[in-house]
Each structure stands twice: as C-alpha cells, then as structure tokens.
C-alpha positions as CSV (number, residue, x, y, z in Angstrom):
1,M,16.8,12.6,43.2
2,M,16.6,11.0,46.6
3,L,13.6,9.2,48.2
4,P,12.6,10.4,51.7
5,R,14.9,8.8,54.3
6,G,13.7,5.4,55.4
7,S,11.6,4.7,52.3
8,L,11.3,1.0,51.4
9,L,10.4,-1.1,48.3
10,L,8.9,-4.5,49.3
11,A,8.6,-6.7,46.2
12,G,8.2,-10.4,45.9
13,V,6.0,-13.4,45.4
14,P,2.3,-12.7,46.1
15,A,0.6,-13.6,49.4
16,T,3.7,-13.4,51.5
17,G,2.7,-10.5,53.8
18,K,4.1,-7.5,52.0
19,S,0.9,-5.5,52.0
20,S,0.1,-6.4,55.6
21,F,3.6,-5.2,56.6
22,G,3.2,-2.1,54.6
23,N,-0.2,-1.4,56.3
24,W,1.5,-1.9,59.7
25,L,4.3,0.5,58.8
26,E,1.7,3.1,57.8
27,E,-0.5,2.6,60.9
28,E,2.2,2.2,63.5
29,K,5.3,3.9,62.1
30,G,4.1,6.9,60.1
31,Y,5.0,5.6,56.6
32,F,2.9,6.3,53.5
33,H,1.9,3.0,52.0
34,L,1.5,2.6,48.2
35,D,0.4,-0.9,47.3
36,F,1.0,-1.5,43.6
37,D,-1.2,-4.6,43.6
38,E,-4.2,-2.5,44.4
39,E,-4.7,-0.1,41.5
40,D,-7.8,1.6,43.0
41,I,-5.8,2.5,46.1
42,I,-3.1,4.1,44.0
43,Q,-5.8,6.0,42.1
44,R,-7.5,7.2,45.3
45,R,-4.2,8.3,46.8
46,G,-3.5,10.5,43.8
47,F,-0.8,8.6,42.0
48,G,-2.9,7.1,39.2
49,R,-1.3,9.2,36.4
50,E,2.2,8.3,37.6
51,Q,1.3,4.6,37.8
52,D,-0.1,4.6,34.3
53,L,3.1,6.3,33.0
54,L,5.2,3.7,34.7
55,W,3.2,0.6,33.6
56,H,2.3,1.8,30.0
57,Q,5.2,4.1,29.0
58,H,8.0,2.9,31.2
59,Q,8.5,6.4,32.7
60,V,9.6,6.1,36.3
61,E,10.6,9.7,36.8
62,P,7.0,11.1,37.4
63,L,6.4,8.5,40.1
64,L,9.8,9.2,41.7
65,K,9.1,13.0,41.7
66,A,5.7,12.5,43.3
67,V,7.0,10.2,45.9
68,I,9.9,12.5,46.8
69,A,7.5,15.5,47.1
70,W,5.6,13.6,49.8
71,H,8.3,14.4,52.4
72,Q,7.6,11.3,54.6
73,P,9.0,7.8,54.4
74,I,7.1,5.7,51.8
75,V,6.7,2.0,51.6
76,L,5.9,0.7,48.1
77,T,4.7,-2.9,48.0
78,W,4.4,-4.9,44.8
79,G,3.8,-8.7,44.3
80,F,4.9,-10.2,41.1
81,A,4.4,-13.6,39.6
82,P,7.2,-16.2,40.3
83,H,7.8,-16.5,36.6
84,F,9.4,-13.0,36.7
85,L,12.2,-14.3,39.0
C-alpha cells in the first residue's frame, strides 16, 4: 500500500504552524489537507469513520485505504501534546 506520491505527515507540538502550512499546500500546491486537530473538518471531508476507527480501535488500514484512493498528494497535520515526546 503506497500513499500518493508527495504525501506528507506533519506532526509535532501544537501552535507551530503545521495547519497553516497544510492549508498553504492545499491552496497553492494542490494537496488535499486533512487536519487531525480539527475533527469537524475530518468529518466534513468524509473521513470521520476512518478517524474513529483509528482513534478508538487502533485500525490504521481503513484510513490508509481512503487516503490512497484519493489519488492526489495528501498532507496530514496532527499536533500532539509535548508529554507524548
């Protein structure tokens, strides 16, 4: 299973510009941006079920399959609390 060429995961400490950069990539470079800090955005973009399976049942495969089926570069952004480092 391969992600679309050029896909990115931007993860790190909150409030460091990941979402802004993801938005820029979407607006200027044709990426599809999924911001995992914004659950309502994930739901509206049709990945709510896959996100729920990932967070609550630790199933990553449904999300990967959905992302791969998109056929365009995707940037996933996720901020996590520093205590996870």
